[in-house]
N, C-alpha and C positions, 0 to 999 in steps of 0.2 A: 503493498499500498503506500502511496506515496506521500502521507502522512498517518500517524497515528489516531485512532478513531477515540482513544480514551481524553475525558474531559471535550470532547467537540460542542457539547450544549453550554460552554462556560460564556461568561457577558462579553469577554471579547469576541470570540468566534459567530455567537448572536446576532454581534451587530454590525455584521455584515451586511453592507447594500444585498434585499433580497432576491435570490434568483430563479425561485419558486412558490412566493408566496399567492402571485395570484394565476397561478395554474389550475387547472381542473386532477382532481386528487386519479384519474384514470393516467393521465398525463404523466404524474409523480413514479406510477408504480412501472409505466414503460419506462420512465427515465434507471427506475430501481435495476429492470430486468436487462437494462442496456451494460448495468453495470457487475453483471452477474458472473464474468470471467475476471476481473477484481476482484471479486466478495468468496470466490469457491474456496479459496485457499482456507478460511477463517470460518464463514456462512453455508450451512449447508442448506436453509433452508429453500424452497422455491422463490419464496416470496421473506426475505430474510426482516425486513421491513414491517411488512405487515400486521400482524401480531400485535407489534408495537404500541400503534394508536399513536404515533407520535404526531406532535403536529407541524405544519408547514414550517418553523422556523425550526425545530428539533430538526425535522424530516432536512430541509436545507445547510443545517451544522455538516450532518452526515454527510451529505453527496459533495458540497461544496472541495473537502481535499482531494478529491477522485476524478469527480465530473468532472470539476471548473479547469483540470490543470490537461487533460488530454483528450481527444478526439481522433475515432480512427475512420476516415472517409472511405473504407474498400465499395468494392463491389456488392451493392447491397441490395434489398429490395425496396418500392415504393415508400410505402409504408414509414420505413424507417428514416428514409431519405427525409422527408415530408416531415417528420419529427423533426427531426436537426435542424432544417429548416426555418421550422416554427422557433424552435431554441434560440435560433442564432442569435439576434436581437440579447436576449438577456446573461447567456453564459461568452460571448467568446471576445467581452473584456476581459475576463478573467481569464483566459485559454494561456496554456504558456508552453504546450507541444501539441504540435498534429502529424500526423501520419495519413497520407493520403495515396490514390493508388489514379493513377492519371490515362486515360484510356485513348488511343489514338484511334478510335470509332466515331462514328458518330450519327448514335444511335440516339433513340429518344433517352433511356435508360443513361446514359453514357454525358451526352450533353446535361438535360439533369443533374445530376453526380458531380459533374464539373460547375455547375451553375451554383449549387447547394455548398461547395469548396470556396468560392469566391467569395458570397454572401458573405461567411464566416471568415475568411482570410477580412476580407473588408473593414472588419468590425473587432481585429483583435491589434489592441495596444500596447502586450505586454508578451507576447507571444516569443522565444528564445530558439524555440528546435522545430525544423517542419523538416521530416522527411516523405521525400517526393519517389515513389513509384512509377518508373516510364515504360516506354514501348519502345524499344527501337528500332521502329517500322514507322516509329510516327512522324509525322512531318507536317500534323495542323499548326497552327501562330497561336494558339492558347492567349489570343491577345488580352482579355480581360487579366485573366489567372495571371498570369506575368505582371500587367496593373498593380494587381493585390499583394503581387508579392515585393515589387518593388517598396510598397511601401508600412514594409513589416520594419520598424523602427528599432526595435529591440531586439533582432536577429541576431544571432550569431553562432549556431550551430546548423551546419541546412546536410542533411544526408541524398544523394543520389544514387537510386538504384537501380536497376535494369528489371521489369518481370519477365520478359521470355528467354532468361539465361539459353536455352536450347535453337534459339533462333538464329538466323545469318546476319551479322553484322554491317552495317550497311558499307560500302568502301569507301575509304580515306577520301576519294575528290567529291565525292556526294553530301559528306557530315554535315558541311556548315547548311545543308535543307531540313536538319533533322531538327525535332525539339529537344531532344537533348543539348544539341551546339547551343541554342537558342538560351536554355534554360541557364547553363554552366555562366555563359556568358552575364546573362543577366543579373545572375545570382552576384558573380565578379562585382560587375559591373555599379550597382545599385549599396553591397552588403563590404564588401571587400573591406573597409576600414577596421570593420568590427568582428567579420567571421574569426571564432576563437576555435573553430572544429570545422572540417571540410572531408566528406566523404563521399568520393563517387566509385561507384561500382559497376562496369558493363564490359560489354563488348563493341560500344559505339567506339570508335576511336577519339581521343580526345584532339583538339584541332591542334596545330603548330603554335600560333597567333592567341589560343586561348590556354594554354599551357605556359605561355610568355606572360599572359598578362596573370595568372594566378602566381607566377614566383615574383613578377616586379610589385605587384599591387596588395596581395594578403598579408600585411604588414603584422597581424596584429594573432597569428595562427599560433596554437596550442599542440593542435592534434591535427594529424594531415595523413589521410586513409585515399589510397588507390590502388585499384583491383581493374587490370585486365585491359582500362582502356590505354594505354601508353606504348603504341605502336612503334616499328621503324621509324617511323616519320618522326616521332620525336625522339630521336637519341641525338642528333648532332643540337640538341634546345639543351634537354638535359644535361648533356656531357661540358656545355658552356661554364665555363670558371665563375660566371656571376654568380656573385653573394644575393641572396634571397631576401627581398622584402622582411621575411618575417624571421631570421636568421636572429637568434640572440632570446627567442621568445618561444621556438619551436619548441617541444620537449618529447614527441611521439609521433613515429613515422613508420607507416605500412604500405609495403610495397608487395602487392601480389602478381604472378600471372604476365607481367608486361615485359615488351621485348626491348626490356633496356639492357647492356653488358652486365652485368655481374661486375666488374672490374671498374666498371663507369660507377655503381652506384658506392662500391666501396671506398672510391677515390674520391666520389666527393664528400662521402659524408666526410674522411679524416681529413680533407684539404678547408673542411670548417663551411662550408657554404652555405649550410643550411643553420649556422651557429653549433653550438654546444650541446649536440644531441642527449637526452637521457634514455628512450626508448628506441631500438630500432625491429620491426618484426619483417622477415621474409618469407613468402612461399615463393618455391623455386618458378623460373620462367621455362625453364626448356627452350628457349628459345634464342638462342646464344652464336648466333654465324655472324663470324668475324670473331671470335670474342678470343680465339687463341692472340689476336694480335694484341690485343687488349693487356695491359702491364697491371698487375694489382696494385692497392696504394701502398707505398713508401716513403710518406710521409704522413705521420699525422702532427696533427695542429690541436684538435681538443682532449679535455681531458679524457679518458676512460668512460665509455656509457655505463650508465647500471647496469641494461643488459641488453641481450642483443636475444632473438629467437629466428633459430633459421630452419623453414621446412620443405624436406620434399628437395632437396636439391642435388643436382647432378655432381658428377667428379670436377668436371671445370668449374661451376659455380662455387665450389669448398674453397679450391683451390684460389678463389676473388678473394673471397669474402672472409674468409678465416683472414686474412689483415688487419680486420677491423678491432679495437682495444676495447674490451667490454670486462665491467668488473664479472656480469654472471652469464655465462650463456644457455641459452635452452635448446636441443635440437630434438627433434624430429621428424626422423627419415625411415623410408621402408625398411625392412627387413635386411635387402637383398644389398641396401649401401651401407648399413651398419660396420661395415668390419673396413669400409672408408674412414668413419668417424673412429675406428680403434687405433689405423694408422697414423689420422692427420692428425692427433691429440699427446704423438711422440713425441714431439717438435713444440718448441716453446716462441715459436712463431707463429701458433696455431689461437686466435683468439689473445695477444699476448695480454699480463696484466688478467687474466680471467682468475677470479679466486673461487669459485662453482661452475660447476657444471650438472647439470639438471636433463635426466632422458627419459624416455619412455618407459614405465611400469613393466609394460611385455618384452623388455629384454631380458634374456634366458638368463641364468647363473652364470653359465660358462662364457656369454659373450661380454657379461655384462665385467666381471674380472678379470678378462684381458682389456677393456674400457680404463679399467683402475689402474692394473700396472703401464698400462701404456701413458697414461698422466701423473701417474707414480715418478717417472721419467726427469720430467719436467717441475716437479712439486707441486702438482695439482693432484690433492687430497681429498677436496670435499665435493664425491659424487653421489648425485641422487638421483632413484630412480623413481619418479612421483608423478611423472607426466601422465596423462592420458594417450592414449592409441591412436591414430590417425584413424584406424577404419575399424 
């Protein structure tokens, strides 16, 4: 639960502006049904408040902590959408988190769903986090929706996720005609100076011009998560030694299955283009054509990272990424690649300065003992078998 329910009927709580006082009791119970997912962990009754015969004021005090901070606009029935539309003027100004699916279709339900979402966003003044699920094939303009997003003056956390993960991504040459491209650029144009968290996940390529805008304008970023959307067209821009606008503030970097050379990533981190990172998480890219020509980081200009987590990398990627300096190392690798990990940690040049190594729980005793012997050669003795398996 976002807040505790203990003491929710205290005077300080019940003095809040009423959201529900003038709503029919049937609507109040419909709201309760919408909250069922959040309440099932602690309340198992079909209508957990019905038997309590609470007053509207008490009902409001109980609903506010849950309902007024989150609403999910997913593919819903018409009545559920109508309910959200009716309640929008009453609760939207209290919203802090919104999650929505944006359809690329133009059916009546899809258009009405977008209208409801736009209506809600136009009335939010305290919204801090928004998660937008998009279709990779969507080329619609969504002008009113983008206009509403541009006016979210408190927005600081944006997560853009692809809906159709198994679909065919647009070709790089057509990226600028997609809604994904317009959405990400719109976010950066209007909110880059406030963004603390940005996640972009999907197979739709990020255009080079968009990448450069992200690098040069998002100066307040603390957490950056990029998954699959950096293609070979972004390699040159990523390798540029230009210091990022967020350097000195960025703490966490996540890169998953992007077509950026692992040597380039390690070298850029070591050169300090992101500033003194604290945490780095990489999931193997397996797209390293030409990487044999890339040199691993030989100069390290920032303090060691607090931790680095390396997931499903191949031998070439491991040889490049091991130049990263980190206090703790988390290795999650397929069984067939575990001998690679055992061999690599014999050398003190593998993640220099590491004081702890964490691996998966399902390492068998023989391999784990061999790993400990390898690490002992370099003086690394704190080895833990405590990570969940990938599969």
